[in-house]
KOLGULUM-670481 format. One record per atom (N, C-alpha, C): residue in three letters; x, y, z. Coordinates in pm, whole numbers, plus 50000, padded with zeros to 5 digits. Example, Ala and Ser with C-alpha at 12.3 -4.5 7.8 and 13.67 -1.06 7.14 Angstrom:
ALA513194943150780 ALA512304955050780 ALA513204967050780 SER512854977550708 SER513674989450714 SER512905000350787 
//
This chain:
MET418992610011438 MET418182607211275 MET419162596011265 GLU418142584311226 GLU417982576311152 GLU418982577210998 LEU420142571510967 LEU420332578710854 LEU420152568910687 PHE419642557710721 PHE419232554510614 PHE417532550010581 SER417352553310479 SER416192554310471 SER415292541110442 GLN414232532110563 GLN413592524710546 GLN413092517710428 SER413472525510350 SER412482515210231 SER413762515210108 LYS414642521710138 LYS415662514910057 LYS416482506410136 PRO416652489010061 PRO417712481010174 PRO419332487710115 ILE419862487010295 ILE420732485310215 ILE422122479310286 ASP422622464710231 ASP423032455310300 ASP424342457910393 ARG424672458310497 ARG425192455510557 ARG427252445510562 GLN427662455710457 GLN429212446910377 GLN430322441510502 PRO431022432710459 PRO431752431810556 PRO433502443210638 VAL433522438410736 VAL434662449110762 VAL435972440310853 ALA435522430810882 ALA436242420510957 ALA436872408710837 ALA435982407210740 ALA436622398010600 ALA438522400110593 GLY439232397410619 GLY440972397810549 GLY441352403510691 ARG440772400910795 ARG441402405510923 ARG441032400911009 PHE439922391311027 PHE439522387811139 PHE439422371411112 TYR439122373011007 TYR439072359410931 TYR439192356110806 SER439172346710697 SER439402349410551 SER438442353010521 ALA438782358610390 ALA438202367310271 ALA438522363210159 ASP438782347110118 ASP438672337010085 ASP437282331010090 LYS436762328410041 LYS435402319810041 LYS435652305210047 GLU436752298710012 GLU437402285710028 GLU437822283310148 THR438702296810159 THR439482287910275 THR438512290610415 LEU438082301510398 LEU436892302310488 LEU436452290910517 LEU436292284610446 LEU435412269310438 LEU436162262710550 ARG437322259710469 ARG438692252810501 ARG438662254810683 ASP438812266710716 ASP439482270510836 ASP437812268310981 LEU437002269810927 LEU435732266110967 LEU435522256110999 THR435402242410869 THR435572228510945 THR436442222911008 LYS437992231310983 LYS439082224811128 LYS438982228911259 LEU437812242411264 LEU437672249211378 LEU436672237311491 PHE435572237011408 PHE434932224311423 PHE435252212811495 ALA435672208111386 ALA436442191711438 ALA437462191911527 GLU437952201311553 GLU439262202811671 GLU438812207711773 CYS437492218011791 CYS436972223011923 CYS436412210412005 LEU436682217312148 LEU436032210212274 LEU434412207912256 ASN433722204812263 ASN432472197012265 ASN431852193912391 PRO430422202612418 PRO430522199212551 PRO429382184812599 GLY430322174912567 GLY430212163812625 GLY428032154512561 GLU427402167512566 GLU425582162712540 GLU425152168812510 VAL424222163812428 VAL423352170512363 VAL422742179512435 LEU422552198212446 LEU422412199912559 LEU421052211112461 HIS419452217212475 HIS418602223012438 HIS419422237612553 THR419582244912406 THR420532256712419 THR419482268412397 ARG419612275512502 ARG418582290412453 ARG419972301012386 ALA420592300412455 ALA421852314112443 ALA422942306912455 ILE423782319312381 ILE425622312312384 ILE426242319912440 ILE427102325812504 ILE428372336512519 ILE429882330412451 THR430292339712315 THR431072331412227 THR431852344712219 PRO433132340912215 PRO433962353912128 PRO434272359012057 HIS434592379911996 HIS434782377411830 HIS436082380711824 ALA437242376411844 ALA438372373811827 ALA438782372711675 GLY439642374011580 GLY440962367611495 GLY440092353011530 TYR439812341011394 TYR439092332011413 TYR441252321211493 VAL442102328411434 VAL443602320711499 VAL443882322611625 PHE442962327911697 PHE443222328911887 PHE441512324411925 SER440412328611901 SER439292326011937 SER438862314511876 GLY438982308511717 GLY437812303211673 GLY437382292011747 LYS438302281811807 LYS438112275911800 LYS437012269611948 ILE437372278712037 ILE435982285112136 ILE434582287412088 ALA434672296011969 ALA433442301211955 ALA433362290711858 ALA433292280011849 ALA432782269811749 ALA432482256811847 SER433072259211967 SER432722252812104 SER431102254612093 ALA431162277612160 ALA429872276912204 ALA428922270412065 PHE429082275211954 PHE428152269111862 PHE427862253811898 SER428982246111896 SER428722229111881 SER427552223611990 SER427222241512117 SER426622231112248 SER425052236312161 THR424802238012043 THR423392239711987 THR423142226011862 PRO422272226111823 PRO422632211411734 PRO422072216811582 LYS422892213411553 LYS423542217311404 LYS421832213911355 ASN421462203511345 ASN419812205511252 ASN418972215311357 ALA418672224111432 ALA417882230711495 ALA417712240711414 ARG416112238311425 ARG415122246411309 ARG414912259911370 TYR416252267811503 TYR415902281011555 TYR415062293311466 ASP413792297911461 ASP413422313711397 ASP414312323711346 ASN415072326211484 ASN415812336411457 ASN417062335511522 ILE418112343611514 ILE419462343511660 ILE419372354511600 PHE419372358711753 PHE419872375211809 PHE421082376211847 LEU421422381311737 LEU422852383711766 LEU423152395611856 ILE423592398911979 ILE423932408812090 ILE425262411312082 GLY426092422412077 GLY427222428112099 GLY427742442412197 SER428882444112249 SER428422459012296 SER429122466712199 SER429432478212195 SER429402490312074 SER431732484612113 HIS431812490012001 HIS433702487612011 HIS434072503911941 VAL433022506311907 VAL433242522611779 VAL432632534611850 MET431292533611930 MET430642548111975 MET429992537712056 ALA429342550812166 ALA428312554712250 ALA427482558112249 PHE426432555812284 PHE425122555312268 PHE424062553612339 GLU422742557512424 GLU422452555612507 GLU420812547912523 GLY421842538212477 GLY420282525512416 GLY420592518412367 ALA420342508612230 ALA420782501312130 ALA420682502711981 SER421652494511916 SER420772498511745 SER420332483411699 VAL419462484611648 VAL419302470211576 VAL419132468911433 TYR420192464311346 TYR420242467911210 TYR419032463111144 ASN418162469311062 ASN417032471610981 ASN416982472810878 THR418092475810799 THR417842480210677 THR418122471810592 GLY418882460210571 GLY419072452610495 GLY419872441810529 ASP420992433610456 ASP421432421610503 ASP422722419610545 PHE423002416510639 PHE424892405010639 PHE425212404610567 VAL426092403910508 VAL427542400210404 VAL428602398010424 THR428912380410416 THR430132379610436 THR430212366010334 PRO431712369310314 PRO432332354410202 PRO431762342310205 LEU430602340510288 LEU429952328510216 LEU428642333110182 GLY428252346010158 GLY426862345810151 GLY426122358110254 LYS424582359810191 LYS424192370610250 LYS423592362510394 ALA423642368010510 ALA422472362010632 ALA421732372710644 ILE420222366110631 ILE419212372910602 ILE418772378910766 VAL418562393610749 VAL418032397910859 VAL417232399810875 ASN416182398610977 ASN414332396911043 ASN414102411911075 ARG413712419210920 ARG413362437910956 ARG412542436611001 GLU411482423210991 GLU409932429411062 GLU410522429611221 ILE411082417111225 ILE411492419611450 ILE412062435611433 GLY413412436111389 GLY413832452311365 GLY413172466311396 ASN412262463211257 ASN410862477911304 ASN410382477111376 LYS410112464411460 LYS409152459711592 LYS410002470111698 LEU411182465311672 LEU411722471811824 LEU412172486511804 LYS412002491011668 LYS412542503111670 LYS411522516611681 LYS410242508711640 LYS409012513411682 LYS408362517411800 GLU408452504011869 GLU407652503912000 GLU408612504912155 ASN409862509512118 ASN410722509012175 ASN411812521612187 SER411592528312237 SER412572539612238 SER414422537512278 VAL414652531512306 VAL416292526312363 VAL416742517712219 PHE415722515612161 PHE416232506212016 PHE416232511511848 ASP415802526311966 ASP415752540711862 ASP417422548311807 PHE418482537011741 PHE419442548111730 PHE420282537611603 PRO421022543511507 PRO421372550411407 PRO421932534211393 THR421452527611221 THR422202516411215 THR424052518111183 SER424352532811182 SER425122538311152 SER426582531611277 ALA426122520711371 ALA427022516611544 ALA427112501511442 HIS426812498411339 HIS426932483011323 HIS428032482111211 LEU428642495711124 LEU429332494311041 LEU430532493111020 GLN431222495311135 GLN432602493311163 GLN433212482811221 ASP431882477211347 ASP432072468011415 ASP432222458711368 HIS432892448411443 HIS433732433511402 HIS432502425411476 CYS431932425111615 CYS431882417911740 CYS430692406811708 LEU430092412511588 LEU428802407311513 LEU428782400411432 GLU429802406411315 GLU429902401411163 GLU431122390211188 VAL431702386511282 VAL432952376411336 VAL432022363211312 GLN430632367411408 GLN429762351111432 GLN429142344611304 ILE428782352011233 ILE427932351311097 ILE428502344211004 PRO429822336510989 PRO430102326710944 PRO430182314710959 PHE430312316811101 PHE429642304811234 PHE428262297111207 ILE427762307011193 ILE426612306511175 ILE425542298011007 GLN426672305410936 GLN426442301410805 GLN427032288510765 TYR428252282510839 TYR428612274310838 TYR427692261410895 TYR427402263511000 TYR427252252411124 TYR425862246211119 TYR425032260111120 TYR423542251511069 TYR423092245510944 SER422382238010912 SER422172228410839 SER420782235810759 VAL420052245310814 VAL419272257810791 VAL420122271910852 THR420122279510766 THR420512294710860 THR418942300710894 PRO419362304611026 PRO418272310311054 PRO418622326711013 LYS417402329111051 LYS417392347911028 LYS417992352211184 ILE418762363011128 ILE419232369411255 ILE418632385211243 VAL419192383911372 VAL418512398511410 VAL419652408011496 PRO420742414911402 PRO421782422411487 PRO420942433011582 ILE422102429311688 ILE421792445111771 ILE423072447411851 ILE423862457311881 ILE424682469011941 ILE424042472812063 ILE424592472112196 ILE424322480912261 ILE425592492012271 GLY425062503312317 GLY425782515912285 GLY425892522512445 THR424682511912553 THR424902525012673 THR425562514412775 THR425962518012888 THR426412512612994 THR426092519713113 SER424612523513119 SER423532518113174 SER422892509113259 THR422992508213357 THR421932489713427 THR420412495913410 THR420112500913410 THR418592508413410 THR418472510313266 THR419352508313141 THR419162509013034 THR418862501112937 ILE419932488912972 ILE419912477412964 ILE419152466513022 LYS418112470013151 LYS417412460613180 LYS416132470013084 LYS415852480813035 LYS415322480912992 LYS415342471912763 ILE416012470612787 ILE416462467712647 ILE416112449012654 ALA416542447812789 ALA416052430112820 ALA414622429812784 GLU414092438512859 GLU412452438312911 GLU411842439812739 ALA412612450412629 ALA412162452712487 ALA412352438312361 LEU412882426112445 LEU413182413912354 LEU412922403712430 ARG412332408812552 ARG411562393812628 ARG410522381712538 PRO409652392812432 PRO409222381212380 PRO409262375612316 TRP410722375912253 TRP411492370312143 TRP412572356312268 PHE412392361112399 PHE412882353412415 PHE412582334712492 THR412522330812359 THR411482316212413 THR413132305612281 PRO411892291712317 PRO413072277612285 PRO413682279412163 GLY411672287012056 GLY412332288511935 GLY412842299211901 ASN413902303911976 ASN414782316311969 ASN416312309411986 LEU417812311311941 LEU419142314412017 LEU419322331312004 PHE420332329212152 PHE420352341312117 PHE422112341012175 VAL422582351212076 VAL423732344812078 VAL424422360812146 ILE425272357212241 ILE425972369812298 ILE427802371412281 SER427892380612215 SER429702376612102 SER430302396112244 SER431712380412243 SER432372389312372 SER433742383812430 ASP434562388412408 ASP435592386912462 ASP435652387612608 PHE436662385812674 PHE436892384512869 PHE437942396912878 SER438732391212941 SER439552399113014 SER440892401912878 HIS441082416912892 HIS442162420912818 HIS443402430012886 TYR444592422012834 TYR445862422812797 TYR446342426412951 PRO445772413413058 PRO447082410813160 PRO447612398313143 SER448712394013232 SER450262384813175 SER448492365513184 TYR449152363713132 TYR449222348613067 TYR448032341313229 GLU448912342913361 GLU448252337013481 GLU447532348313545 ASN447202361413531 ASN446342371113562 ASN445232362513532 GLY444772367813369 GLY443902366913262 GLY443332354013267 ASN444102341113332 ASN443142328313357 ASN442672329813484 LYS443442338313595 LYS442182337413700 LYS441602346813693 THR441622362613620 THR440082362313592 THR439122363713494 ASP439682357113421 ASP438852351913351 ASP437442341713487 ASN438912334513507 ASN437532321813606 ASN436912325713666 ALA436972339013779 ALA435922350013846 ALA435052353713774 THR435562358413662 THR433982365213547 THR433362356313501 ALA433272343713525 ALA432822332713406 ALA432182325113603 VAL432712325513708 VAL431582313813780 VAL430862331013831 ALA430992339013828 ALA429892348713834 ALA428772349113790 LEU429322351313654 LEU428142352013526 LEU427472337213503 ALA427862327013593 ALA426762315813582 ALA426492313813722 SER426292324713793 SER425512321813876 SER424152325813882 GLY424192336913729 GLY423012339913681 GLY422562353413788 ASP422882356313898 ASP422822369513965 ASP423212382113875 PRO422132395313826 PRO422902400113793 PRO424412407113830 SER423512409113995 SER424112417414118 SER426012408614125 VAL425692395814141 VAL426842394314168 VAL428022392614023 PHE427292397213924 PHE428162393213831 PHE428782407313816 LEU427902421113835 LEU428632435113871 LEU429182434813962 GLY429322429314047 GLY430062428714176 GLY431362421414145 ALA432042411214057 ALA432992409813987 ALA433222416613882 ILE432792418313816 ILE433112430013755 ILE434102440313842 LYS433412447413934 LYS433632459514053 LYS435272452414067 LYS434932444214146 LYS436062435814262 LYS437242434714114 ASN436852428414009 ASN438462430413971 ASN439222439313950 SER438532453013880 SER438932467213868 SER439312470613985 ALA438862469514063 ALA439702474714181 ALA441062467014250 ALA441362454514183 ALA442052447114218 ALA443342451414189 HIS443442461314038 HIS444362469913973 HIS445222463313895 ILE445202452413834 ILE445752440013812 ILE446382443813682 ASP447802441413664 ASP448862450613572 ASP448272448813395 GLY447672456213391 GLY447482453513186 GLY446212456813182 LEU445192450613295 LEU444002443513298 LEU443052461513280 ALA442252463113140 ALA441922468813099 ALA440092469613103 THR439812456013099 THR438222449413137 THR438082437813137 SER437102431713200 SER437052415813218 SER436612408113170 MET435412417113060 MET434792414812963 MET433892426912851 CYS434292428412764 CYS434572438512681 CYS432712442312682 GLY432352425112618 GLY430802429512642 GLY430012427512736 TRP430582433512822 TRP429692432012958 TRP428392435012976 THR427862443712901 THR426832453012909 THR425782443612827 SER426312435712744 SER425432420712640 SER425302408412771 GLY426992407612792 GLY426032391512891 GLY424832399113011 LEU425062413913047 LEU424082416313125 LEU422732413013095 ALA422892417912945 ALA421492418412906 ALA420532406912942 LEU421672399212905 LEU420962383312930 LEU420402376913073 LEU421812381513108 LEU421162373813250 LEU420372384513302 ASP419872396513265 ASP418462399013284 ASP417672393413250 LEU417302385913103 LEU416642384513077 LEU415872368613130 ALA416952362513169 ALA416902353213236 ALA416732345813354 GLN416622357813458 GLN416972359013627 GLN415222355313618 GLY415242346613743 GLY413762343513765 GLY413602330713677 ASN414192324613604 ASN413692313013536 ASN414982303513558 ASP414042292813697 ASP414692285613739 ASP415362275013636 ASN414292271913566 ASN414802258313461 ASN416042258313380 LEU416442277313333 LEU417962272613309 LEU419272277913394 GLU419822273813343 GLU421362272613411 GLU422612274313310 TYR423162282413342 TYR424392283913269 TYR426132272413240 LYS425712268113155 LYS427412254613155 LYS428082258713115 ARG429622260513162 ARG430892262113107 ARG431102252712966 ILE431192257212914 ILE432032245912737 ILE433572245812740 ALA434422258712710 ALA435422255812737 ALA435682266912708 TYR437062273312717 TYR437972285012760 TYR439202282112672 SER440042297212648 SER441422297512647 SER441402309012644 ASN442882314612638 ASN443412328012590 ASN444362330312479 SER444472340912460 SER445452343012334 SER446622338312357 GLY447122339612467 GLY448322328012499 GLY448822320912471 ASP447252313012465 ASP447402299712442 ASP447332293112261 SER447172305312185 SER447682302912041 SER449292306012015 PRO449312301811917 PRO450672302711899 PRO451262316211798 TYR449962318011774 TYR450272336411746 TYR450232349711857 GLY450442340511953 GLY449952351012040 GLY451122346212156 SER451262356712206 SER452142365712407 SER451702360712494 LYS452172356812618 LYS451672354012706 LYS451872365512832 ASP452392373712788 ASP452512389212853 ASP451242395812854 GLU450372401712746 GLU449432407512746 GLU448542399212645 VAL447302393812724 VAL446772383712635 VAL445002385012688 VAL443892378812626 VAL442872385712606 VAL441772373012602 GLY441362372512671 GLY440192357412756 GLY439402353312636 TYR439292335512651 TYR437572335712568 TYR436802319612617 HIS435932324012620 HIS434772316812671 HIS433952313112578 ALA433422298712669 ALA432392296412588 ALA431662288312654 ILE430172298012676 ILE429282295612791 ILE428052292712717 ALA426942286612741 ALA426172285412705 ALA424882281112833 LEU423472290912773 LEU422292288912883 LEU421442280612805 VAL421122269912939 VAL420592256012850 VAL419362257112990 GLU418412246412908 GLU417392237913063 GLU417412230313071 LYS417732230513182 LYS417842218513279 LYS417402206413267 ASN416362206313208 ASN415692194013257 ASN415752186413062 ILE415952191113033 ILE415932186312853 ILE417762184112813 SER418412171012815 SER419712168912766 SER419762156712675 ALA420212148912680 ALA421412141512593 ALA420072131212647 ASN420452127012778 ASN420012114312838 ASN418302115612791 ASN417112123512773 ASN416052125612785 ASN416132123312627 LEU416862126612492 LEU416502128012385 LEU416902109112342 GLN417822107512380 GLN418312095712382 GLN418482081312444 LYS418112072212453 LYS418562059912555 LYS419982054412511 PRO420962054312623 PRO422362048512604 PRO421962035212546 GLU421122027812574 GLU421112017612486 GLU420492012112365 ASP420312022712300 ASP419622026212212 ASP420592017912099 GLU420222007311997 GLU421242004511954 GLU420992002711790 PHE422072004311736 PHE422142009611573 PHE423312001811512 SER422061996011376 SER423001989911276 SER422531996911085 PHE423351992811063 PHE423501996610905 PHE423421985810778 THR422561989110712 THR422471976710585 THR424021976610512 LYS423971967310416 LYS425131964010320 LYS425131984510264 GLU423861982910191 GLU423861996410106 GLU424192009110151 GLU423792010610264 GLU423932019110408 GLU425192026310420 LYS426462015410408 LYS427502011210467 LYS427802016310338 ALA427872011810234 ALA428842016910117 ALA428572034310054 MET426932037210081 MET426812050510070 MET427882058710202 LEU428522056910292 LEU429062061710389 LEU430112062510320 PHE431232053610282 PHE431782051810279 PHE432212061110116 ASP431212062210017 ASP431422068309868 ASP432092081009938 ILE430942086610048 ILE430662095510117 ILE432202102510140 ALA433022094810226 ALA434202094610246 ALA435292096410174 ARG435622088410121 ARG436662090309955 ARG436542096709889 ASN434962096609840 ASN434522115309725 ASN434942123409801 THR434852129509962 THR434742137209954 THR436272144209973 ILE436862130710050 ILE438322132810024 ILE438882138809891 LYS438282132209758 LYS438712129609649 LYS438672146809638 SER437592153909596 SER436852161409546 SER437932175709602 MET438142172109769 MET439012180809849 MET440482181909749 LEU440942171609726 LEU442192163909657 LEU442732172009522 TYR442042167009445 TYR441902173009279 TYR441272184809275 GLU439912186109332 GLU439022199309278 GLU439632213609354 ASN440012207409523 ASN439722218609648 ASN438362224109603 LYS437352213609585 LYS435982219609614 LYS435102208809720 LYS435082212109817 LYS434082207609878 LYS432262203009887 ILE432112185109847 ILE431312182309779 ILE430142185509949 THR428322185909919 THR427642181709975 THR426932169209897 PRO426502159609975 PRO425802148509959 PRO424362154009991 ASP423542147309877 ASP421922154009819 ASP420972147509989 LYS420732154910064 LYS420372148910155 LYS418612143510124 ASN418182146410038 ASN417172140409960 ASN417512124009961 ARG418682126509879 ARG418702103509872 ARG419222095209977 MET419462110310159 MET419692100110241 MET418922090810257 PRO419272076910359 PRO418292070510396 PRO418032076210579 GLU416902071910584 GLU416712075110745 GLU417792070510849 ALA418592064810817 ALA419772055210924 ALA421022069410915 LEU421382073610807 LEU422052084010834 LEU422092097810828 LYS421132100810849 LYS419812116110868 LYS420452117011037 ARG420542098711085 ARG420562099811274 ARG421622109311292 PRO421592116611431 PRO422342125311449 PRO423592117211574 LEU424552108911527 LEU424962102611531 LEU426752107911521 GLY427862106511637 GLY429042106911632 GLY429532099011533 ALA430782102011469 ALA432032095111431 ALA432812098411387 PHE434352084811369 PHE435582091111350 PHE435802090211193 VAL436622092911122 VAL437322084311026 VAL438712084811042 THR439332069411026 THR440462069911070 THR441042061010877 LEU442142070010876 LEU442842060710744 LEU444522052410736 LYS444432043910677 LYS445572037810725 LYS445822033910576 ILE447482033610589 ILE448042027410461 ILE448812017310520 ASP448622007010449 ASP449261991410457 ASP449461988610621 GLY448121989410673 GLY447721989210791 GLY448352002010941 VAL449102008610828 VAL450062025210956 VAL448922035310988 LEU448502041511042 LEU447542051811094 LEU447752064910982 ARG447192071210921 ARG447082082610840 ARG446542091210822 GLY445832087010956 GLY444962100910997 GLY443662097411070 CYS442702102811163 CYS441892101911250 CYS441102106311345 ILE440592116611231 ILE439712125311365 ILE438522126811313 GLY437512125911451 GLY436032128311405 GLY435282135111540 ARG434372134511558 ARG433112138911597 ARG432512126811693 PHE432002130411797 PHE432092122611888 PHE429692125511939 VAL429752140211974 VAL428832143212039 VAL427562141711874 SER426542135811980 SER425082135211834 SER424602147511797 THR424862160511763 THR424332169711753 THR424362169511547 GLU424212162911504 GLU424502165811358 GLU423882155111244 PRO424222154511152 PRO423102135311069 PRO424422128711015 LEU424782120911071 LEU425792111210988 LEU426332112910909 TYR425812112110794 TYR426402118110653 TYR427872126210647 ASP426832138710720 ASP427732150010738 ASP428992150610824 VAL429082141810877 VAL429912145511030 VAL430902132410911 VAL430412122910873 VAL431362111210821 VAL432402122210700 GLY431562132310632 GLY431972139210509 GLY433282150210603 ALA432852154510681 ALA433392165510746 ALA434602159010830 SER434482146910899 SER435322142610966 SER436672132810880 ALA436142131810758 ALA437272128110579 ALA437852133010592 ILE437682149510545 ILE438432159710521 ILE439502156610640 SER439052163310756 SER439922165810865 SER440722154910891 SER440832141510902 SER441282128410870 SER442612131110702 ALA442442138710638 ALA443402135010525 ALA443862153110519 PHE443182162710573 PHE444002168710525 PHE444542178910660 GLU444232177210719 GLU443902183710896 GLU444482181011019 ASP444952166610984 ASP445042159811128 ASP446462165411158 PRO446732170411279 PRO448142178311281 PRO449182169911296 ARG449602156911319 ARG449972145811336 ARG451052141911224 PHE450242144111074 PHE450792140810949 PHE450152151710885 PRO451252152710752 PRO451002159210603 PRO450232154810572 ALA449802169910446 ALA448402163210397 ALA448442153610328 LEU447482150010300 LEU447522133910208 LEU447632140610061 SER448672133810017 SER449072137809868 SER447962125909816 LYS448302127709676 LYS447222122409533 LYS447702105609543 ALA449222102809581 ALA449722093209513 ALA449052081509743 GLU449182088209791 GLU448622079609908 GLU447302081809932 TYR446312092209821 TYR444932083709813 TYR444802073109726 GLU445322070609676 GLU445192056009589 GLU445482040909663 LYS446492043409767 LYS446562035009862 LYS445542035310007 VAL445172042910049 VAL444062046710193 VAL443432035510171 ASP443522033010276 ASP441852024010357 ASP441412033910439 ILE440002031610408 ILE439222044210494 ILE438362028310588 GLU438362034710773 GLU438102030510843 GLU436702041310918 ILE435412035510943 ILE434722046010986 ILE434062042811122 THR434252045311214 THR433602043211361 THR432422049411401 VAL431352045511358 VAL429762053511458 VAL429502048711609 LEU429552061711649 LEU429482064711778 LEU428342065911813 GLY427932055411900 GLY426582057511975 GLY426182067012076 PRO425282068512165 PRO425462081312298 PRO425802078412439 MET426442091212450 MET427442090112582 MET426372085212719 LYS427402084012795 LYS426642076112919 LYS427762081113019 LYS427262091013155 LYS428092089613248 LYS428222082113313 ILE429262073913383 ILE429502065413490 ILE430022069713567 SER429122059613723 SER429512061813773 SER431232051013867 SER430972044813823 SER432212028313819 SER433102028313770 ILE434442029413733 ILE434792023613593 ILE434902009613561 SER433921996913664 SER433911986413683 SER432791987713539 GLU432141994513484 GLU431201995713391 GLU431761999513263 ILE433182001913282 ILE434122001213101 ILE433961984113066 LYS433591982212955 LYS434321967512905 LYS434891967112756 LEU436121963612805 LEU437781973612657 LEU436701965312554 GLY437301970512424 GLY436361968312329 GLY435401967812263 LYS434921969912367 LYS432641977012331 LYS432571988912356 HIS433811995412479 HIS433002009012484 HIS434372017912481 GLY434292028012390 GLY434842038812421 GLY434702050612514 ILE435892058412565 ILE435722066012679 ILE436022081512660 TYR435452090212758 TYR435592103212696 TYR435242110012838 ILE436982117512878 ILE437042120212999 ILE436992137312977 LYS436412140913104 LYS436132155313113 LYS436312160813284 LYS437752172513231 LYS437882179913381 LYS437732191613380 ASP437352204113411 ASP436762218113384 ASP436822220813273 MET437972223413213 MET437632230313094 MET438352219212915 ARG439042211613005 ARG440022198312937 ARG439282180712931 ALA439722178712807 ALA438622167712774 ALA439432161312604 GLY438672146212652 GLY439732135112520 GLY438862128812564 THR439402115912432 THR438052106312405 THR439692093812313 MET438702078512353 MET439882072712261 MET438742064712223 LEU439022059312138 LEU438012049312069 LEU437962034712099 PRO437132032212094 PRO436502015412198 PRO437742007112117 GLN438352002712025 GLN439411997311968 GLN440351995412008 VAL440882012112079 VAL441702017512058 VAL442832004212184 ALA441872005112292 ALA442511993812430 ALA443071983212358 ILE442231973612291 ILE442151960412234 ILE443691961012163 GLU443701971012016 GLU444871968311975 GLU446101968612029 TYR446211978212170 TYR447661978512221 TYR447211971712376 GLY446651964312368 GLY446281956312457 GLY446071961712669 TRP445361972712627 TRP445661979312794 TRP444721968112834 THR445181972912997 THR443811972013096 THR443191985813111 VAL441871981713179 VAL441591998413178 VAL441762004813265 GLU442821999313335 GLU443382019713437 GLU444192024613333 GLU444722013013228 GLU446012019513114 GLU444702030013029 PHE444102021213006 PHE442992026012901 PHE442512044112963 LEU442332044513081 LEU441862055813143 LEU443202062513135 GLY444612062513194 GLY445832070013201 GLY446232070813098 TYR446062065312972 TYR446422070912838 TYR445592083312797 THR444192080612767 THR443242087712804 THR443712103712830 ALA443532101312989 ALA443492114113077 ALA444932119213026 ARG446332112513024 ARG447442120813027 ARG447392127212823 ASP447302119312758 ASP447662116112549 ASP446362130512562 LYS445302125712587 LYS444492130812527 LYS443072146112573 ALA443172138712695 ALA442722152412758 ALA443912159012903 GLY445272157612841 GLY445802167712934 GLY445412169013029 ILE445412161713151 ILE445552163113271 ILE445702151613396 GLY447082143813300 GLY448292133713367 GLY447432124713364 TRP448382109913447 TRP448212101513416 TRP446872099813500 ASP446892102313658 ASP446182097713725 ASP445002107113712 GLY444942116213606 GLY443722127913612 GLY442032122913636 TRP442072113113527 TRP440872105313571 TRP440152099613692 LYS441422105313739 LYS440562104613909 LYS439422108413980 SER440172123613900 SER438982132613980 SER437872140713828 ALA438062130813734 ALA437012140413611 ALA435632131213590 GLU435082135513454 GLU433952132313466 GLU434092119013397 ILE433822108913385 ILE433732097313244 ILE432502087213224 PHE433002097013087 PHE431772089612996 PHE432392073912918 ILE431002067012858 ILE431402060412800 ILE430392057712659 TYR430792050412581 TYR429982050312470 TYR430262037112349 GLU429552033912284 GLU429622024012186 GLU430042027612076 GLY430902021511982 GLY431192019811856 GLY431082006511785 LEU430252015211644 LEU430332001911579 LEU431552006611454 VAL432261996811440 VAL433661998811321 VAL433271991711201 LEU433172003511092 LEU432931997910986 LEU433851999510879 GLU434391988910834 GLU435631987110773 GLU435181985610591 GLU435901994610538 GLU435601997210411 GLU436351983210299 ASN435671976010201 ASN435921962410140 ASN436021970209966 ARG437441973609940 ARG437611973909818 ARG438431965809731 LYS438121954509785 LYS438191942809648 LYS437211937809574 
//
């Protein structure tokens, strides 16, 4: 029997706040800002239909989760986000959709599309299970602050927890969801990967599972899960705690030749300063994307961009006032988008560099064009002032002396020859497997590097793949427009 009356809305209260993420709103906002600023981005704008993202504590898996969400445009206008996870607290022969109220986090309410929830329960017996399955499970809750923070307009959510391990029932769940598996909706699969093997075995197991999942074939995926189990790896309790949710996505996407899985980022708990390498939990960010829609279709690499004197002044006002507000009021300001000129609404990446007497004092930014430029500049200014790991947080005394430089980045273009790199004109982004790094156009000129040195330093110091790692990596170039603040 359903435990709650359909006629009396009952909001689902947070149970993971204070344990998996901060229960304090301002602290949570700062944490999310830092996670998105430091996460590994996919390197191109993708038309993403679904993501697989972890649900551990933010100090362990938060950057990977931010990477997963970063594979979707910040300004995307999804009709709904279907949140799907596998139950951690009870077993039942189907799925439970929360349709009795909204989800509450420290950032406010995430509105549940109860109309869809009611329809799923009414028309599909596999969804006719109590909403009590949601009350103590963290797997969906930890995703919601990412949704509330990241998207310019927060979509409604459809929270679903799967309680069965029957592959036949999971197919029925997928079929019931199929009418909503459209480009207008985003499916978010909440799952960690290997649980409790050693660091080395965790990396191997998680790679095998991800390769099988990325094949798009449910039978290959299930075969990999069984093979991992049969190997009797020390400490391995599961290859993927949400494998039933991952299987539902595979069932939904199977047969659509225009969809492919892209591995965005990976780490495990042993990579965190708070984790041990003896018993780890694995975290993948994987996106299911449409093959024929990418940044190369949305923007031409040769697109030019420039700004008027007034537009430049607005960018510097945003950067400086955002830092000042955090420094003096511990408050993040949000620019009025209605006052923003169209040039500042373009989805361009940017880095904000802080200097005092010509000496670097902070530099952080984003180069993937997934959100409005004015948002990128504000977030990057905060990160450069307070979250650059190379420096302590900016002080009030330093604020009065700091000079701000903004580098606005154009779209990226993959190159086949390093002869295409023009020093001083192009920044470079190097990606190999799950590692990546970038350096801005002006850096090579400032240090007097050759093209090979530019590549070597970026590969070694930014991507962490060694001096010659660029030779077997993907290389992208982008142009940067450097704006300098005029404080005279």
